[in-house]
C-alpha positions in Angstrom: 161.8 198.7 125.2 159.1 200.9 123.5 160.3 203.4 121.0 159.1 207.0 120.7 159.6 209.6 118.0 162.2 212.3 118.6 159.5 214.9 118.5 157.8 213.4 121.5 160.9 213.9 123.8 160.2 216.3 126.7 162.3 217.6 129.6 162.5 215.1 132.5 161.9 212.1 130.2 164.2 209.0 130.4 165.9 207.7 127.2 168.0 204.7 126.5 170.7 205.7 124.0 173.7 203.5 123.2 173.1 201.3 126.2 173.0 204.1 128.7 170.1 205.8 130.5 169.8 209.5 130.0 167.5 212.1 131.7 166.4 214.8 129.4 167.2 218.3 130.7 165.8 220.2 127.8 164.5 219.4 124.3 163.6 221.8 121.5 162.5 221.5 118.0 164.8 223.4 115.5 163.9 224.1 111.9 166.3 226.1 109.8 164.3 227.4 106.8 165.7 226.3 103.4 168.7 224.6 104.9 167.6 221.0 105.3 165.3 219.2 107.6 164.2 220.0 111.1 165.8 218.3 114.1 165.4 217.9 117.8 168.2 219.4 120.0 168.2 217.4 123.2 170.4 218.2 126.3 170.6 215.2 128.5 172.4 213.9 131.6 173.7 210.4 131.9 172.3 208.7 135.0 175.3 206.4 135.5 178.2 209.0 135.2 176.4 212.4 135.6 178.0 213.6 132.4 175.9 216.0 130.2 175.6 215.5 126.5 174.0 217.4 123.6 172.2 215.2 121.1 170.9 216.2 117.7 168.1 213.8 116.5 166.3 213.9 113.2 162.6 214.4 113.7 161.7 211.0 112.1 164.3 209.2 114.3 163.1 206.8 117.0 164.6 206.4 120.4 164.1 203.8 123.1 162.1 204.8 126.2 163.0 202.4 129.1 160.4 200.9 131.4 160.6 202.7 134.7 158.8 201.4 137.8 157.5 203.9 140.3 157.4 203.0 143.9 155.8 205.0 146.8 158.2 205.5 149.7 158.3 207.4 152.9 161.2 209.7 153.8 162.5 208.8 157.3 165.7 210.8 158.1 168.9 212.3 156.7 172.2 210.3 156.9 175.1 212.5 156.0 174.7 213.5 152.3 172.0 210.9 151.8 168.4 210.3 152.7 166.9 207.1 154.2 163.5 206.1 152.7 161.1 203.2 153.5 159.1 201.3 150.9 155.5 201.6 152.1 154.6 198.1 150.8 157.5 196.0 152.0 158.9 198.3 154.8 162.4 197.8 153.2 164.7 200.8 153.8 167.0 202.3 151.2 169.5 205.1 151.3 169.6 207.5 148.3 172.2 210.3 147.8 170.9 213.9 147.9 171.6 214.3 144.1 168.7 211.9 143.4 166.4 214.8 144.5 167.7 217.4 142.0 168.5 219.9 144.8 165.2 219.6 146.6 166.4 217.2 149.4 166.8 220.3 151.7 163.0 220.7 151.7 162.3 217.1 152.9 160.6 217.0 156.3 160.4 213.6 157.9 157.4 211.4 157.0 157.0 212.9 153.5 155.8 210.7 150.7 158.3 210.4 147.9 158.0 208.5 144.5 161.2 206.6 143.7 161.8 205.6 140.0 163.5 202.2 139.5 165.0 200.8 136.3 165.7 197.0 136.4 165.2 197.1 140.2 167.8 199.9 140.8 166.8 203.4 142.0 167.6 206.0 139.3 165.7 209.1 140.7 163.3 210.4 143.2 160.3 212.7 142.9 159.1 214.9 145.8 155.6 216.3 146.1 155.2 219.7 144.2 155.1 221.5 147.5 155.6 220.9 151.2 154.6 222.6 154.5 157.5 223.6 156.7 157.9 225.5 159.9 160.0 228.7 160.0 162.7 228.1 162.6 164.1 231.6 162.6 163.7 234.9 160.7 164.1 238.6 161.4 161.1 240.3 163.0 158.8 242.4 160.9 160.0 246.0 160.7 157.6 248.7 161.7 155.8 250.2 158.7 156.8 247.3 156.4 154.1 246.3 153.9 153.4 243.1 152.1 154.9 244.6 148.9 158.2 245.3 150.6 161.3 243.2 149.8 161.5 239.7 151.0 163.7 238.5 153.9 165.6 235.2 154.5 164.0 232.6 156.7 165.6 229.4 158.0 163.2 226.4 157.9 163.0 223.3 160.2 165.0 221.3 157.6 167.8 223.9 157.6 166.9 225.3 154.2 166.8 229.1 153.7 164.1 230.7 151.6 163.0 234.2 151.0 159.7 235.1 152.6 157.5 238.2 152.8 158.1 240.5 155.8 154.9 239.5 157.6 156.1 235.8 158.1 157.5 235.2 161.5 159.3 232.5 163.4 157.2 229.5 164.3 154.8 229.9 161.4 154.1 227.2 158.9 154.6 228.1 155.2 154.2 226.2 151.9 157.4 225.9 149.7 157.6 224.9 146.1 160.0 221.9 146.0 160.9 222.5 142.3 161.9 226.2 142.6 162.6 226.5 146.4 160.3 229.5 146.6 157.8 230.6 149.2 154.2 230.0 148.1 151.9 230.9 151.0 151.3 230.8 154.7 149.6 227.7 155.9 146.4 228.2 157.8 145.6 226.4 161.0 
């Protein structure tokens, strides 16, 4: 496995430490003036157990970065607390638990392209597109005299997710949602 310097660690990166795979939640460079050397404070989550750990690495320390294969897959349908995906090259189907999607599984409409990350042939995480277009299933009607600058209202989407939308968005309209934050971005045209 290739090694990288501790100062190159960024949020979302995968690291191999003590025989386990870790996904970096956050990493920050810390320098305490006059009290010794600088270090990297890394918060990471173990992919095998889900346990979180805080690591302090010297800036000159090297850590292993595992090889991760990325495979394009197509989301097909939900199955309980999991999602069924199909490999676009082999047509093989796999089922991944919702926690592989970091809370964004609720924004997955059928037939969405998803990138699945594999380590040694086993899925370790999944990446959605930055935004998706979804139809508003239900929301309160616009109140008379409401303006675009008024407060937002809840809207239930075709996937069952609830997001806050501006008052001018109505039922049956298509909107774009940020899959990372779960926030309304814009109305879809056409």
